[in-house]
ZADO-814230 format. One record per residue: x, y, z of N, C-alpha, C, O in turn; residue in three letters. Coordinates in steps of 0.001 Angstrom, whole numbers, padded with zeros to 6 digits, always signed. Layout:
N
XYZXYZXYZXYZALA/...
This chain:
292
+022121+036786+031031+023535+036871+030692+024304+037609+031782+025378+037178+032203UNK/+023734+038737+032236+024405+039516+033276+024559+038693+034546+025603+038740+035197UNK/+023511+037932+034902+023558+037135+036127+024689+036120+036085+025337+035870+037101UNK/+024927+035544+034936+025964+034510+034841+027378+035077+034916+028330+034331+035147UNK/+027529+036408+034720+028857+037015+034685+029148+037882+035906+030199+038520+035971UNK/+028233+037914+036872+028401+038809+038021+029547+038390+038932+030034+039216+039705UNK/+029986+037162+038873+031104+036736+039716+032419+037365+039277+033373+037424+040053UNK/+032470+037835+038036+033721+038360+037493+033686+039869+037222+034737+040492+037078UNK/+032496+040456+037152+032368+041880+036834+031308+042497+037722+030440+041797+038244UNK/+031375+043798+037893+030349+044508+038659+029119+044697+037792+029180+044612+036565UNK/+027988+044960+038462+026741+045191+037737+026869+046408+036835+026365+046410+035712UNK/+027551+047458+037332+027721+048669+036521+028492+048363+035240+028102+048804+034159UNK/+029586+047609+035359+030387+047269+034178+029573+046454+033174+029647+046681+031966UNK/+028810+045519+033685+028023+044664+032793+026891+045437+032128+026621+045247+030943UNK/+026230+046305+032883+025147+047097+032305+025680+048033+031215+025036+048218+030182UNK/+026845+048614+031447+027443+049485+030431+027819+048669+029189+027633+049132+028063UNK/+028347+047454+029393+028760+046626+028257+027570+046194+027422+027659+046134+026195UNK/+026454+045892+028077+025264+045421+027351+024286+046551+027044+023198+046321+026516UNK/+024692+047780+027383+023863+048962+027116+022490+048825+027753+021459+049064+027124UNK/+022511+048427+029036+021280+048284+029812+021406+049164+031045+022461+049199+031678UNK/+020339+049875+031390+020391+050719+032590+020333+049838+033835+019765+048746+033822UNK/+020946+050352+034927+020921+049598+036183+019493+049421+036673+019132+048357+037174UNK/+018669+050477+036526+017273+050384+036974+016510+049341+036158+015705+048583+036700UNK/+016773+049311+034846+016110+048315+034005+016527+046896+034357+015713+045972+034341UNK/+017810+046735+034675+018311+045412+035053+017637+044920+036336+017170+043783+036401UNK/+017590+045780+037349+017002+045363+038612+015487+045168+038499+014912+044324+039186UNK/+014853+045946+037634+013416+045759+037415+013150+044398+036780+012184+043716+037121UNK/+014033+044013+035843+013882+042714+035200+014037+041563+036175+013353+040546+036055UNK/+014930+041716+037137+015120+040674+038150+013866+040533+039008+013456+039423+039346UNK/+013258+041677+039358+012082+041646+040222+010873+041059+039506+010133+040262+040082UNK/+010672+041452+038253+009463+041046+037537+009582+039663+036922+008563+039004+036716UNK/+010804+039192+036619+010981+037875+036016+010582+037891+034548+010319+038956+033988UNK/+010533+036715+033916+010195+036624+032490+008808+037184+032211+007895+037036+033023UNK/+008653+037834+031048+007370+038391+030666+006372+037311+030295+006727+036144+030130UNK/+005113+037721+030166+004039+036790+029847+004283+036106+028511+004065+034902+028376UNK/+004736+036873+027522+004986+036307+026198+006095+035253+026249+006005+034206+025608UNK/+007139+035550+027021+008245+034608+027114+007803+033317+027788+008212+032228+027385UNK/+006968+033439+028812+006455+032247+029487+005600+031413+028533+005699+030186+028514UNK/+004762+032086+027742+003923+031374+026779+004781+030651+025745+004509+029508+025379UNK/+005828+031347+025282+006713+030721+024295+007352+029453+024861+007469+028447+024161UNK/+007761+029504+026122+008380+028324+026721+007382+027191+026863+007727+026024+026675UNK/+006139+027535+027195+005100+026509+027293+004857+025862+025934+004672+024648+025847UNK/+004858+026665+024877+004664+026128+023530+005833+025230+023140+005630+024158+022571UNK/+007047+025661+023443+008228+024849+023122+008177+023519+023862+008476+022475+023282UNK/+007800+023547+025140+007705+022308+025919+006669+021364+025305+006885+020155+025231UNK/+005545+021931+024865+004500+021106+024249+004975+020531+022918+004685+019375+022608UNK/+005699+021319+022130+006191+020844+020845+007203+019721+021018+007211+018765+020244UNK/+008052+019833+022029+009017+018765+022295+008298+017476+022669+008717+016389+022272UNK/+007220+017598+023429+006439+016414+023797+005781+015797+022568+005780+014577+022406UNK/+005216+016647+021698+004570+016156+020478+005574+015416+019596+005256+014371+019028UNK/+006787+015962+019483+007810+015326+018651+008242+013974+019200+008783+013153+018459UNK/+008011+013728+020495+008360+012450+021089+007251+011420+020919+007480+010231+021141UNK/+006061+011850+020532+004946+010927+020373+005107+010126+019079+005714+010617+018127UNK/+004574+008902+019026+004780+008036+017859+004365+008699+016546+003253+009212+016419UNK/+005277+008680+015573+005059+009088+014189+004877+010600+014001+004583+011045+012892UNK/+005048+011400+015067+004808+012833+014930+006088+013655+014802+006041+014885+014778UNK/+007233+012974+014719+008461+013737+014539+008630+014224+013105+009627+014869+012781UNK/+007658+013920+012241+007671+014449+010876+006829+015719+010756+006739+016305+009678UNK/+006216+016144+011859+005364+017332+011804+006210+018596+011630+007079+018888+012451UNK/+005946+019334+010562+006515+020653+010391+005606+021689+011032+004676+021337+011758UNK/+005865+022958+010770+005106+024009+011449+003602+023996+011127+002815+024299+012024UNK/+003145+023660+009882+001693+023666+009647+000949+022656+010511-000013+023016+011191UNK/+001384+021387+010493+000693+020368+011298+000949+020581+012791+000074+020311+013613UNK/+002145+021063+013145+002426+021335+014546+001482+022403+015079+001021+022314+016217UNK/+001192+023414+014264+000265+024470+014678-001117+023905+014953-001742+024240+015959UNK/-001599+023042+014053-002911+022417+014241-002928+021584+015518-003886+021643+016289UNK/-001876+020813+015741-001795+019953+016930-001783+020789+018204-002433+020430+019186UNK/-001047+021903+018198-001006+022774+019376-002373+023398+019647-002794+023494+020800UNK/-003058+023817+018608-004384+024408+018786-005368+023396+019342-006242+023741+020137UNK/-005223+022137+018923-006071+021090+019489-005874+020967+020992-006791+020590+021722UNK/-004666+021289+021448-004342+021150+022863-004535+022443+023639-004110+022557+024789UNK/-005179+023417+023005-005565+024624+023717-004648+025811+023582-004901+026846+024198UNK/-003575+025704+022789-002667+026827+022609-003184+027764+021514-003737+027325+020506UNK/-002990+029051+021739-003336+030061+020741-002033+030529+020110-001230+031199+020760UNK/-001820+030182+018853-000545+030498+018213-000713+030522+016701-001564+029828+016145UNK/+000101+031319+016056+000108+031390+014599+001161+030437+014054+002060+030007+014777UNK/+001041+030113+012776+002028+029220+012155+003414+029863+012123+004419+029177+012309UNK/+003473+031175+011890+004769+031860+011876+005457+031778+013240+006666+031563+013328UNK/+004680+031951+014283+005241+031871+015638+005749+030459+015915+006833+030278+016469UNK/+004958+029460+015524+005364+028071+015731+006642+027764+014959+007543+027113+015488UNK/+006730+028227+013715+007930+027989+012906+009159+028614+013560+010229+028007+013595UNK/+008998+029828+014075+010127+030511+014724+010560+029764+015976+011755+029566+016199UNK/+009594+029344+016799+009929+028656+018039+010515+027268+017774+011378+026807+018521UNK/+010048+026597+016709+010638+025308+016352+012114+025476+015993+012954+024654+016359UNK/+012411+026548+015276+013802+026824+014905+014643+027108+016142+015756+026598+016276UNK/+014104+027928+017049+014835+028256+018274+015090+027012+019127+016136+026891+019766UNK/+014127+026091+019130+014253+024894+019959+015008+023769+019250+015252+022716+019839UNK/+015376+023989+017993+016099+022962+017247+015242+021776+016855+015758+020674+016669UNK/+013919+021990+016725+013002+020920+016327+012874+020921+014806+012348+021868+014221UNK/+013351+019869+014179+013360+019784+012727+012503+018600+012296+012704+017479+012762UNK/+011554+018849+011410+010711+017772+010902+011529+016861+009996+012466+017302+009331UNK/+011162+015591+009980+011827+014658+009081+011694+015127+007641+010643+015621+007232UNK/+012756+014971+006884+012783+015437+005503+011750+014701+004667+011626+013480+004757UNK/+011015+015437+003860+010038+014844+002953+010697+014559+001617+011108+015475+000904UNK/+010792+013287+001288+011438+012904+000038+010562+013286-001145+009337+013255-001026UNK/+011147+013643-002277+010353+013961-003464+009601+012742-003959+010048+011609-003785UNK/+008458+012982-004576+007635+011899-005097+008252+011363-006374+008437+012090-007351UNK/+008571+010063-006346+009106+009411-007543+008261+008174-007816+008229+007260-006993UNK/+007579+008129-008949+006762+006965-009236+007602+005698-009352+008730+005736-009842UNK/+007048+004584-008902+007772+003325-008980+007489+002636-010305+006548+002994-011013UNK/+008290+001670-010626+008082+000892-011832+007020-000169-011579+007070-000864-010565UNK/+006067-000301-012484+005000-001274-012362+005285-002472-013253+005652-002328-014419UNK/+005105-003671-012675+005294-004890-013459+003996-005201-014188+003019-005616-013565UNK/+003978-005005-015503+002773-005196-016291+002759-006570-016947+003801-007189-017163UNK/+001574-007019-017252+001403-008243-018028+001053-007825-019451-000033-007297-019687UNK/+001958-008053-020402+001715-007571-021774+000535-008240-022452+000039-007736-023460UNK/+000069-009380-021913-001047-010099-022543-002401-009617-022035-003438-010038-022549UNK/-002406-008743-021038-003669-008255-020476-003988-006866-021018-003101-006027-021175UNK/-005242-006641-021296-005683-005328-021764-006095-004503-020552-007012-004904-019835UNK/-005463-003383-020299-005791-002584-019104-007137-001889-019238-007629-001655-020342UNK/-007720-001565-018091-008973-000819-018070-008706+000645-018393-007581+001112-018220UNK/-009714+001379-018857-009525+002813-019115-009378+003597-017820-009718+003108-016742UNK/-008874+004805-017938-008696+005664-016765-010001+006405-016489-010195+007535-016936UNK/-010883+005757-015752-012179+006364-015418-012025+007462-014371-012853+008370-014294UNK/-010972+007383-013570-010769+008377-012520-010586+009771-013108-010976+010763-012493UNK/-009993+009847-014295-009751+011143-014928-011015+011742-015512-011027+012912-015895UNK/-012085+010952-015587-013306+011408-016256-014402+011830-015293-015444+012323-015726UNK/-014187+011645-013989-015241+011920-013019-014850+013066-012093-013684+013449-012007UNK/-015850+013602-011405-015599+014612-010386-015140+013935-009095-015229+012715-008955UNK/-014662+014723-008180-014211+014174-006893-015383+013483-006197-016513+013963-006286UNK/-015137+012368-005507-016226+011655-004823-016881+012528-003757-016239+013378-003139UNK/-018178+012294-003559-018938+013087-002594-019345+012285-001369-019958+012829-000450UNK/-019012+010996-001343-019326+010154-000193-018413+008940-000192-017841+008588-001224UNK/-018273+008295+000966-017413+007112+001010-017988+005986+000169-019204+005877+000007UNK/-017106+005148-000365-017540+004000-001144-017747+004268-002614-018130+003361-003353UNK/-017504+005491-003066-017659+005815-004486-016414+005480-005293-016506+004939-006395UNK/-015237+005806-004733-013976+005583-005441-012953+005005-004468-012718+005544-003386UNK/-012357+003900-004884-011248+003316-004153-009997+003377-005029-010072+003193-006243UNK/-008858+003634-004410-007582+003585-005135-006680+002600-004407-006704+002510-003179UNK/-005891+001868-005167-005092+000802-004569-003712+000739-005202-003526+001122-006357UNK/-002744+000251-004430-001381+000125-004928-000607-000849-004046-001083-001270-002992UNK/+000600-001198-004502+001485-002125-003789+002835-001446-003590+003298-000698-004451UNK/+003460-001716-002445+004825-001248-002235+005646-002351-001580+005103-003288-000993UNK/+006949-002223-001690+007877-003194-001124+008242-002782+000301+008370-001593+000597UNK/+008411-003774+001184+008851-003545+002558+010079-004421+002786+009989-005649+002770UNK/+011217-003785+002997+012465-004532+003166+012700-004877+004625+012524-004030+005501UNK/+013100-006121+004896+013539-006533+006232+014807-007362+006063+015108-007829+004964UNK/+015542-007542+007143+016760-008353+007082+016442-009837+006988+017341-010659+006812UNK/+015169-010180+007105+014730-011565+006932+014135-011818+005551+013706-012931+005246UNK/+014114-010779+004721+013534-010925+003390+012472-009878+003124+012190-009037+003977UNK/+011886-009931+001940+010915-008926+001522+009512-009247+002023+009127-010409+002153UNK/+008753-008177+002303+007309-008228+002462+006705-007289+001430+007376-006388+000926UNK/+005432-007506+001121+004755-006668+000131+003458-006163+000741+002667-006937+001279UNK/+003255-004880+000651+002091-004228+001257+001150-003729+000170+001540-002937-000688UNK/-000078-004196+000213-001134-003662-000654-002071-002821+000207-002471-003238+001294UNK/-002410-001654-000278-003314-000774+000454-004427-000306-000474-004197-000021-001649UNK/-005641-000230+000077-006791+000277-000663-007359+001454+000110-007770+001317+001263UNK/-007379+002598-000528-007823+003845+000103-009201+004262-000414-009475+004202-001613UNK/-010054+004681+000510-011306+005330+000113-010969+006770-000231-010580+007543+000645UNK/-011114+007133-001483-010611+008425-001939-011359+009593-001315-010789+010673-001164UNK/-012618+009403-000950-013387+010507-000368-012805+010928+000983-012627+012118+001240UNK/-012511+009960+001836-012055+010270+003194-010551+010144+003369-010019+010495+004423UNK/-009849+009640+002338-008419+009352+002406-008106+008286+003472-006966+008166+003921UNK/-009103+007538+003860-008905+006499+004865-008335+005238+004224-008770+004830+003148UNK/-007351+004619+004896-006855+003337+004430-007887+002310+004860-007847+001792+005976UNK/-008821+002024+003943-009970+001178+004284-009591-000287+004365-010260-001060+005052UNK/-008532-000683+003677-008084-002068+003731-006620-002172+003361-006145-001464+002473UNK/-005905-003051+004038-004505-003271+003694-004126-004704+004047-004749-005346+004892UNK/-003080-005185+003371-002656-006567+003606-001171-006692+003332-000659-006151+002352UNK/-000479-007419+004215+000941-007710+004061+001105-009187+003725+000435-010040+004306UNK/+001993-009484+002791+002250-010871+002430+003696-011021+001997+004404-010034+001798UNK/+004126-012262+001854+005496-012537+001451+005624-012779-000049+006701-013121-000536UNK/+004539-012604-000772+004584-012714-002231+003659-011667-002834+002806-011106-002147UNK/+003838-011412-004124+003037-010393-004811+001941-011023-005670+001600-010500-006731UNK/+001396-012136-005211+000328-012774-005966-000944-011933-005896-001054-011017-005080UNK/-001892-012254-006753-003132-011483-006817-003881-011490-005494-004609-010545-005190UNK/-003709-012561-004694-004365-012613-003386-004033-011387-002537-004852-010938-001736UNK/-002834-010856-002718-002400-009711-001935-003342-008528-002110-003783-007931-001128UNK/-003652-008188-003363-004496-007019-003610-005968-007320-003345-006719-006428-002949UNK/-006384-008558-003556-007784-008917-003298-008074-008859-001800-009134-008384-001394UNK/-007141-009339-000977-007329-009276+000472-007508-007831+000944-008406-007535+001731UNK/-006646-006938+000456-006753-005525+000848-008058-004919+000357-008711-004174+001088UNK/-008441-005233-000871-009681-004692-001429-010899-005225-000698-011852-004482-000464UNK/-010883-006512-000331-012020-007102+000374-012226-006442+001729-013359-006156+002115UNK/-011143-006201+002450-011248-005515+003738-011825-004110+003559-012592-003629+004393UNK/-011444-003465+002457-011917-002095+002217-013418-002053+001982-014113-001225+002571UNK/-013929-002939+001125-015366-002903+000827-016175-003423+002008-017303-002981+002227UNK/-015611-004361+002775-016336-004849+003957-016506-003737+004987-017547-003639+005637UNK/-015488-002908+005133-015542-001866+006153-016190-000575+005711-016656+000202+006544UNK/-016226-000332+004409-016717+000951+003894-018053+000839+003189-018864+001763+003238UNK/-018286-000287+002534-019469-000410+001694-019170+000071+000283-018142+000701+000033UNK/-020075-000232-000630-019868+000109-002035-021073+000877-002552-022211+000440-002384UNK/-020828+002009-003174-021882+002743-003858-022129+002101-005230-021223+001474-005779UNK/-023334+002244-005794-023580+001706-007132-022591+002297-008142-022377+003509-008182UNK/-021999+001427-008949-021045+001893-009951-019739+002387-009375-019067+003220-009984UNK/-019365+001884-008202-018116+002316-007559-016920+002025-008457-016896+001031-009182UNK/-015933+002909-008396-014725+002783-009215-013578+002273-008351-013379+002722-007222UNK/-012835+001331-008904-011643+000801-008243-010457+001127-009135-010289+000533-010201UNK/-009618+002092-008687-008524+002587-009522-007186+002035-009045-006935+001925-007845UNK/-006333+001691-010004-005010+001159-009691-004068+001478-010841-004448+002137-011808UNK/-002826+000997-010720-001929+001075-011868-002175-000152-012749-003162-000864-012568UNK/-001278-000392-013697-001464-001493-014644-000676-002742-014245-000338-003563-015098UNK/-000387-002883-012959+000335-004053-012487-000401-005341-012799-001626-005361-012912UNK/+000351-006402-012936-000245-007676-013354-001269-008197-012345-002182-008927-012730UNK/-001140-007840-011063-002119-008284-010074-003484-007669-010359-004513-008323-010189UNK/-003491-006407-010794-004754-005701-011019-005379-006023-012376-006592-005894-012542UNK/-004570-006439-013339-005116-006796-014650-005434-008286-014751-005904-008749-015790UNK/-005185-009033-013691-005429-010475-013723-006911-010789-013848-007765-009971-013503UNK/-007204-011986-014348-008590-012406-014500-009283-012540-013159-010472-012242-013042UNK/-008547-012989-012136-009141-013130-010796-009587-011779-010247-010661-011670-009655UNK/-008765-010755-010441-009134-009433-009946-010319-008879-010722-011210-008268-010131UNK/-010343-009078-012017-011470-008605-012827-012766-009285-012388-013812-008642-012289UNK/-012687-010595-012126-013878-011323-011688-014350-010822-010329-015549-010669-010091UNK/-013385-010566-009436-013743-010057-008101-014497-008730-008214-015497-008521-007526UNK/-014024-007849-009066-014688-006558-009252-016061-006725-009901-017024-006080-009487UNK/-016154-007573-010898-017427-007782-011592-018493-008341-010654-019655-007943-010730UNK/-018112-009243-009787-019061-009834-008847-019655-008801-007908-020743-009004-007368UNK/-018963-007712-007711-019422-006666-006790-019940-005430-007521-020273-004427-006890UNK/-020006-005500-008818-020522-004387-009603-019612-003176-009618-020078-002050-009793UNK/-018317-003395-009435-017359-002302-009410-016682-002161-010763-016468-003145-011471UNK/-016350-000931-011112-015728-000631-012400-014224-000465-012216-013772+000313-011376UNK/-013460-001200-013006-012013-001082-012945-011547+000174-013674-012077+000531-014726UNK/-010545+000837-013096-009939+002025-013698-008437+001922-013491-007977+001509-012426UNK/-007673+002300-014512-006219+002171-014404-005515+003407-014931-005978+004074-015855UNK/-004376+003688-014308-003571+004832-014711-003063+004657-016130-002941+003541-016635UNK/-002772+005780-016756-002175+005735-018086-000801+005099-018000-000131+005189-016971UNK/-000385+004461-019071+000904+003767-019088+002037+004744-018790+002161+005791-019425UNK/+002868+004372-017800+004029+005185-017465+003697+006494-016781+004547+007381-016704UNK/+002463+006635-016275+002076+007896-015643+001423+007594-014298+000199+007621-014165UNK/+002255+007309-013313+001772+006911-011989+001131+008055-011219+000514+007822-010179UNK/+001262+009276-011700+000688+010411-010982-000836+010336-010937-001462+010990-010102UNK/-001448+009535-011836-002891+009340-011771-003278+008661-010462-004410+008808-010001UNK/-002357+007924-009862-002619+007223-008609-001812+007859-007479-001284+007165-006609UNK/-001728+009184-007507-000846+009904-006595-001247+009743-005133-000389+009825-004255UNK/-002529+009517-004850-002961+009406-003451-002300+008221-002767-001816+008342-001642UNK/-002277+007075-003440-001634+005896-002853-000115+006035-002861+000549+005635-001904UNK/+000434+006594-003924+001880+006809-003971+002314+007721-002828+003337+007481-002187UNK/+001529+008772-002577+001838+009697-001486+001725+009007-000136+002525+009265+000763UNK/+000722+008120+000014+000576+007355+001249+001837+006565+001549+002341+006601+002672UNK/+002351+005853+000559+003523+005020+000793+004755+005861+001112+005572+005477+001949UNK/+004889+007006+000448+006013+007897+000749+005921+008405+002187+006929+008483+002890UNK/+004706+008751+002621+004494+009231+003983+004757+008128+005001+005406+008361+006021UNK/+004256+006936+004725+004466+005795+005609+005952+005532+005825+006390+005335+006958UNK/+006726+005530+004745+008144+005206+004864+008927+006328+005545+009926+006075+006218UNK/+008473+007556+005368+009163+008672+006014+008868+008727+007516+009761+008994+008321UNK/+007623+008476+007881+007208+008686+009269+007319+007443+010154+007433+007564+011373UNK/+007288+006258+009555+007218+005047+010378+008379+004086+010196+008693+003319+011107UNK/+009023+004111+009038+010079+003132+008783+011378+003533+009476+011601+004721+009709UNK/+012236+002576+009810+013527+002900+010423+014465+003554+009424+014183+003582+008226UNK/+015571+004075+009912+016573+004680+009035+017037+003639+008020+017323+002492+008362UNK/+017103+004073+006766+017470+003152+005702+016310+002340+005181+016453+001611+004199UNK/+015137+002455+005836+013902+001773+005417+014033+000254+005421+013381-000422+004625UNK/+014864-000290+006303+015017-001741+006416+014724-002154+007857+015415-001728+008783UNK/+013698-002984+008043+013367-003489+009371+014288-004656+009725+014806-005344+008846UNK/+014481-004864+011017+015302-005985+011462+014591-007315+011207+015214-008281+010766UNK/+013297-007361+011482+012534-008603+011331+011204-008317+010628+010746-007177+010561UNK/+010604-009385+010109+009281-009255+009503+008221-008953+010560+007259-008234+010292UNK/+008397-009497+011750+007457-009220+012832+007467-007732+013197+006416-007134+013426UNK/+008659-007148+013247+008758-005713+013533+008060-004897+012457+007369-003926+012766UNK/+008232-005279+011206+007592-004560+010102+006077-004648+010213+005382-003642+010067UNK/+005565-005840+010468+004108-006017+010585+003547-005184+011740+002515-004528+011597UNK/+004234-005216+012882+003767-004474+014053+003774-002969+013789+002821-002273+014139UNK/+004845-002467+013175+004959-001027+012925+003915-000554+011925+003300+000494+012120UNK/+003709-001312+010865+002736-000915+009848+001321-000943+010414+000515-000063+010110UNK/+001011-001950+011238-000299-001982+011895-000497-000757+012787-001536-000099+012726UNK/+000503-000456+013614+000382+000686+014524+000225+001987+013748-000562+002854+014131UNK/+000972+002121+012661+000917+003374+011911-000434+003558+011222-001050+004617+011339UNK/-000893+002540+010510-002121+002700+009728-003353+002729+010622-004173+003642+010524UNK/-003485+001734+011493-004733+001573+012238-004845+002461+013473-005952+002828+013867UNK/-003715+002813+014089-003825+003620+015311-003393+005066+015117-003689+005910+015962UNK/-002697+005372+014022-002248+006750+013827-002803+007365+012539-003504+008376+012593UNK/-002503+006778+011404-002865+007404+010130-004382+007621+010018-004821+008731+009718UNK/-005163+006603+010249-006616+006737+010123-007236+007536+011257-008196+008276+011043UNK/-006696+007392+012459-007351+007990+013634-006844+009381+013986-007615+010229+014436UNK/-005541+009622+013782-004961+010851+014316-004312+011764+013282-004352+012984+013441UNK/-003720+011215+012240-002863+012032+011380-003640+013157+010707-004710+012941+010138UNK/-003089+014345+010782-003721+015539+010224-003561+015541+008708-002450+015401+008197UNK/-004671+015699+007991-004650+015790+006532-005130+017184+006133-006272+017558+006403UNK/-004267+017931+005501-004658+019279+005081-005783+019227+004056-006606+020140+004003UNK/-005836+018165+003233-006890+018048+002226-008251+017776+002847-009276+017915+002180UNK/-008270+017388+004125-009527+017128+004843-009841+018235+005836-010605+018023+006777UNK/-009271+019396+005642-009514+020497+006565-008839+020284+007902-009407+020596+008948UNK/-007615+019747+007873-006826+019493+009086-007512+018513+010029-007448+018659+011250UNK/-008166+017516+009450-008775+016443+010226-008110+015114+009874-007444+014982+008847UNK/-008309+014144+010747-007904+012780+010411-009018+012151+009575-010147+012642+009598UNK/-008725+011068+008832-009784+010410+008056-010970+009969+008910-012119+010150+008507UNK/-010709+009394+010083-011813+008943+010926-012670+010110+011408-013896+010003+011430UNK/-012041+011230+011796-012813+012399+012218-013618+012972+011054-014753+013415+011228UNK/-013018+012957+009872-013714+013452+008683-014968+012619+008415-016022+013170+008096UNK/-014857+011302+008542-016016+010437+008327-017060+010621+009424-018260+010597+009150UNK/-016612+010802+010657-017560+011034+011749-018394+012280+011477-019607+012279+011686UNK/-017750+013324+011017-018471+014561+010697-019377+014374+009488-020437+014994+009407UNK/-018968+013522+008542-019805+013264+007357-021102+012573+007747-022167+012918+007237UNK/-021020+011600+008649-022195+010817+009019-022990+011435+010159-024094+010982+010460UNK/-022444+012458+010793-023156+013083+011909-024421+013745+011392-024351+014562+010474UNK/-025575+013415+011954-026839+013992+011457-026907+015482+011723-026329+015992+012683UNK/-027625+016163+010850-027825+017592+011038-028614+017843+012313-029532+017081+012616UNK/-028286+018895+013078-029019+019179+014319-030484+019499+014037-030822+020157+013054UNK/-031334+019014+014928-032773+019245+014778-033137+020592+015405-032762+020877+016543UNK/-033861+021406+014665-034314+022708+015182-035816+022657+015417-036574+022180+014572UNK/-036233+023153+016573-037664+023171+016915-038221+024558+016687-037658+025550+017150UNK/-039339+024624+015967-039990+025930+015715-040775+026365+016941-041391+027431+016933UNK/
């Protein structure tokens, strides 16, 4: 501040105004910014770069701290939060979770909620959860079905289509079991939508020895993992207003988000600040051999 005003005032006048000694002022000029200040600037520069990377402008201070530590910075979450504020870095707003309305078939008898009766899965392929969401484009609607492996939170299968026929959910489910495998008595949990209660879906599950499970009527929180996925997807990847210009743009963005970011890179606090793929790698990594 003093340096910028020296053209109009003497050093003595400025030091008196800012209550700084002349010796302290000149010492500061000689020594330059302190080590802490330099580190803070390096952290701010790194955070600005992270915010420019695809889908990471939604990172608040907790995930930003994890990302910085991955890149070799030593910093606390409080420090990161303070520096984000100073740098004007604001994470995208997280919308509140609001369950969507499910289109039910009144002639179908839903499966019981088996998910509420079991403990958390201990390996991949034990429990899958699935749901559908709408994708708006200026060329018309698309519909996204996603099937998540609940153990790893990995989007094991997904499918986009221009209609909400049962094929939509079967395609996503088939990709999930092909890529993950199925444990004996695996559970497939969904809401009570007509696609999931259809005879075709029931037959598909029976052929694979999977048990159908469905949320309680009007209580979508039983399927909160998939609901949360869709909320995160729309916040981090969709354009403003959640309307894509074209269907091709929507398909490309959803592919990039799920397959190259969400599964491979996105930090999940429920997985110990790991991505789903890293979590699975650690699960399958053999125990180290010790020699006596």
